[in-house]
C-alpha positions, -999 to 999 in steps of 0.1 A, spaced: 648 -296 227 630 -320 204 598 -300 198 588 -293 162 592 -256 152 579 -234 124 600 -203 118 588 -176 93 601 -145 76 580 -113 76 584 -93 44 571 -112 14 557 -140 37 536 -126 66 535 -92 48 530 -84 11 556 -58 4 556 -48 -33 577 -20 -46 556 12 -43 579 34 -64 584 58 -35 622 62 -40 617 71 -77 590 96 -68 614 113 -44 642 114 -69 619 131 -94 607 155 -68 642 164 -58 655 164 -94 680 137 -86 693 111 -110 678 76 -107 697 56 -81 709 87 -62 689 81 -30 701 45 -25 737 55 -34 737 83 -8 719 63 19 733 28 13 755 27 44 727 41 66 703 15 52 729 -12 60 736 2 95 699 4 103 694 -32 93 719 -44 119 711 -19 145 743 1 145 723 34 141 691 45 158 660 61 142 671 96 151 705 90 134 686 78 103 665 109 102 694 132 106 713 115 78 683 116 55 680 153 61 717 160 56 724 138 26 692 146 7 689 182 18 654 178 32 637 200 58 619 186 88 585 182 70 601 165 40 620 141 63 587 131 80 571 125 46 601 106 33 602 83 63 564 78 61 569 66 25 597 43 35 577 27 62 545 24 41 565 2 16 584 -17 44 552 -26 63 532 -34 33 499 -52 39 492 -83 60 490 -118 45 458 -124 64 453 -160 52 487 -172 63 486 -152 95 453 -169 104 467 -203 96 498 -197 118 475 -185 146 458 -219 144 491 -236 149 496 -223 184 500 -251 209 509 -276 182 545 -265 177 570 -238 186 564 -207 165 589 -180 157 598 -152 133 633 -145 118 634 -113 99 659 -91 82 647 -58 95 653 -21 101 656 -1 133 620 7 144 604 -23 128 594 -41 160 575 -11 174 556 -6 141 549 -42 133 537 -48 169 513 -19 166 500 -28 132 501 -66 130 506 -78 166 532 -104 156 542 -106 192 509 -123 199 512 -146 169 545 -163 177 566 -170 208 598 -153 197 606 -126 171 643 -123 161 651 -91 142 684 -85 124 686 -50 138 684 -64 173 709 -92 169 734 -74 146 734 -99 118 712 -106 88 702 -137 70 718 -156 53 745 -154 80 743 -187 99 744 -167 132 709 -154 125 696 -190 123 715 -198 154 700 -169 173 665 -180 163 671 -216 175 685 -203 208 655 -180 213 631 -208 208 653 -235 225 650 -258 195 674 -278 174 679 -267 137 666 -300 124 633 -296 143 626 -263 124 608 -256 92 620 -222 80 599 -203 55 613 -174 35 606 -158 1 643 -154 -7 661 -184 -22 696 -176 -7 680 -175 28 663 -208 22 695 -224 10 714 -210 40 688 -224 64 692 -258 49 730 -255 52 725 -247 89 706 -279 93 670 -267 91 643 -279 68 633 -249 46 606 -239 22 607 -211 -4 574 -192 -1 556 -188 -34 520 -189 -23 499 -197 7 485 -230 -5 519 -246 -10 532 -231 22 503 -244 43 507 -279 27 545 -278 36 537 -268 72 512 -297 75 538 -322 62 563 -309 86 540 -312 116 527 -346 105 563 -359 104 568 -348 140 600 -339 158 632 -356 146 647 -384 166 678 -371 186 711 -384 173 721 -416 192 685 -424 201 665 -455 189 631 -446 174 615 -464 203 631 -438 226 658 -461 240 693 -447 238 716 -468 216 744 -486 234 
């Protein structure tokens, strides 16, 4: 468990996911006050992010709480997923693809039920990294330390061997508190440079071990 590891977020890092305004458009179409959709759906969004509801449940609650017919539900969910999935950060994805064999590679993502199937189909992240840890599958979200623990367990690496990359400062801070190295994603150039520095440094020396590899007495 001394291998170097790079662990990445998806939304805002491997995917560009700007606000598309889809919620506001639906509120205008349904003549709802701004903020109504999220107010009515907040607990369902939360439940979907930790996997305590399924996709069918989400659709049923959307229909019931927003008074939508079947065709409207399909259109609503299509708009939700269009923003969620965004567009691929091809430059960073290509760089990560070139790291295979040099270090352990993983994804740790706050997600929503149904994300794995859609992201696998669109972006093949399952072929990019060794392990993908989704919040809706493990039942906890970043910045909960259990999320970082789940990622380390999945990859069989120590926290200090990992460089975690995320676009949300609270998650970066939580990763550092957990013992990982962490980088706040702002652009590809600085992220690629940070990954290179991490790999050049190599895996950390296990506690109690001399740099030569001999165990201290």
